[in-house]
SEGUSE-678744 format. One line per 8 residues: number of its first residue (from 0); their letters; for each residue x, z, y of N, C-alpha, C, O. Coordinates in steps of 0.001 Angstrom, whole numbers, plus 500000, padded with zeros to 6 digits. Last residue first. Layout:
residues N
NUM	a	X,Z,Y,X,Z,Y,X,Z,Y,X,Z,Y; ... $
This chain:
residues 66
65	nyqpeeks	830737,893822,879821,831620,892693,879135,832038,892204,879792,832779,891269,879489; 829381,896140,880945,830864,896109,880797,831512,894955,880375,832738,894899,880472; 826793,894929,881243,827385,895444,882473,829211,895435,882011,830085,894841,882643; 825674,895464,878622,826060,894373,879368,827051,894549,880188,828205,894312,879830; 825225,897631,876728,826395,897788,877714,826674,896387,878430,827822,896152,878809; 824158,896634,874601,823376,897646,874941,824276,898161,876215,823908,899236,876689; 825588,894578,873293,823877,894255,873621,823504,895469,874616,822579,895291,875407; 827789,896078,872878,828281,895087,874041,826510,894506,874465,826189,894118,875588 $
57	llivqkql	827124,897229,870806,827476,897953,872063,827696,897256,873481,827752,897662,874642; 827352,895880,868973,825625,896618,869010,826045,897505,870537,825292,898260,871152; 829434,894623,868291,829043,893840,868767,827128,894449,869494,826222,893869,870091; 830705,896592,868064,831164,895955,869194,830278,895527,869447,829845,895678,870589; 829797,897829,865125,829710,898628,866279,829700,897500,868043,828870,897661,868938; 830593,895429,863876,828898,895431,863966,828807,896870,865469,828048,896869,866438; 832814,896694,863824,832572,895068,864547,831457,894812,864745,831109,894057,865654; 833281,898272,862177,833559,898237,863645,833125,897399,864503,833097,897442,865733 $
49	dskiesii	832738,897780,859829,831672,898481,860990,831922,898638,862190,831185,899005,863106; 834763,895719,859421,833849,895530,859465,832876,896680,860322,832353,896368,861392; 836571,898015,859740,836970,896860,860556,835374,896171,860853,834841,896065,861957; 836401,899174,857184,835845,900041,858432,836086,899251,859587,835784,899837,860626; 837112,897402,855393,835410,897652,855496,835027,898450,856775,833926,898500,857324; 839565,897210,855837,838505,895661,856316,837700,896378,856425,837184,896366,857542; 840508,899714,855158,840386,899519,856214,839687,897936,856994,839431,897668,858168; 840410,899357,852455,839118,900168,852826,839062,900158,854455,838044,900452,855081 $
41	vatekfaq	841996,897336,851772,840253,896930,851456,839619,898179,852389,838539,898056,852966; 843977,898189,852566,844098,897689,853216,842177,896876,852741,841484,896100,853400; 843912,900250,850176,844096,901187,851452,843655,899978,852597,843034,900414,853566; 844735,898708,848083,843512,899297,848314,843263,900056,849341,842158,900599,849331; 847512,897580,849045,845953,896624,848759,844719,897667,849194,843987,897591,850181; 848693,899918,848660,849095,899280,849946,847333,898456,849569,846242,898918,849905; 848523,900722,846067,848164,901415,847008,848518,900896,848372,848604,901765,849239; 849353,898238,845363,848656,898414,844760,847904,899649,845569,846685,899545,845708 $
33	yskqdysk	852295,898143,845854,851548,897479,845933,850276,897823,845882,849925,897523,847023; 853230,900803,844611,853212,900651,846282,852261,899556,846594,851419,899773,847465; 853142,900364,842417,852281,901378,842876,852375,900959,844133,851313,900758,844723; 854903,898099,841875,853477,897876,842046,852917,898609,842127,851741,898268,842001; 857663,897286,844265,856897,898601,843285,855318,897776,843328,854759,897157,844233; 857619,895909,846302,858259,895750,845060,857646,895996,843645,857335,895408,842610; 856382,894600,849125,856259,895504,848255,856775,895059,846847,856411,894008,846319; 855387,892546,850871,856873,892895,850620,857050,894039,849325,858108,894059,848695 $
25	ealmqlsa	852618,892610,850481,853337,891512,850086,855052,891422,849569,855685,890832,848694; 852041,895259,851472,851859,895123,849998,852570,893841,849319,852991,893792,848164; 852752,894939,853973,854001,895487,853561,853168,895464,851920,853991,895734,851045; 850767,893086,855032,852148,892456,854939,852800,893655,854008,853511,893165,853130; 848586,894697,854655,848685,893622,853825,849937,893110,853692,850362,892708,852609; 849423,896560,856508,849065,896808,855336,849249,895853,854413,849969,896036,853432; 849314,895249,859081,850709,895631,858378,850349,895814,857339,851031,895071,856632; 846511,894030,859206,847058,893157,858716,848871,893567,858433,849653,892795,857879 $
17	easkvsaf	845319,897024,859490,845095,896046,858275,846257,895205,858221,847081,895448,857339; 846581,897656,862196,846697,898598,860903,846525,897689,859422,847343,897663,858502; 845426,895463,863542,846305,895693,863632,846768,896531,862055,847196,895966,861049; 842392,896660,863003,842678,894845,863080,844366,894770,862060,844629,894413,860912; 843046,898943,863981,842326,898901,862680,842594,897587,862255,843033,897409,861119; 842933,898136,867368,844186,899334,866533,843939,899130,864335,844919,899255,863601; 840562,896696,867185,842151,896512,867937,842998,896738,867372,843814,895971,866860; 838826,899350,867481,838764,897855,866584,840222,897082,866678,840854,897210,865629 $
9	ctkvqsgv	839861,900565,869446,839849,901023,868124,839975,899761,867211,840885,899343,866495; 838787,898548,871842,840358,899307,871381,840725,899780,870190,841849,899501,869771; 836297,898882,871149,837073,897733,871329,838615,897776,870858,839291,897280,869957; 836000,901570,871567,835658,901242,870451,836262,899682,870471,836804,899434,869394; 836544,901533,874420,836296,902676,873278,837066,902205,872226,838266,902316,871976; 834902,899634,875601,836025,899651,875840,836953,900388,874546,837844,899835,873901; 832516,901633,875181,832436,900058,874553,833877,899381,874315,834162,898755,873294; 832695,903867,876398,832410,903314,874831,832846,902274,874527,833579,902055,873562 $
1	tm	834744,902930,879224,833102,903391,878703,833884,903452,877044,835028,903213,876657; 836850,905258,880927,836991,903956,879996,835585,904079,879340,835221,905180,878927 $
């Protein structure tokens, strides 16, 4: 497995985690839980953004694996 494909897999996992956190926040009845899920989703969103940039960079560096 290439580095590019590993980063893409990680990106997909982080994207899924972000969606799960947002769903949990929406279903949370407790304000503390809601806030914790929302704050964590924001952090995950930032990580997702960084990974997306890395996926783009790696696809330019490893065009043979696209």
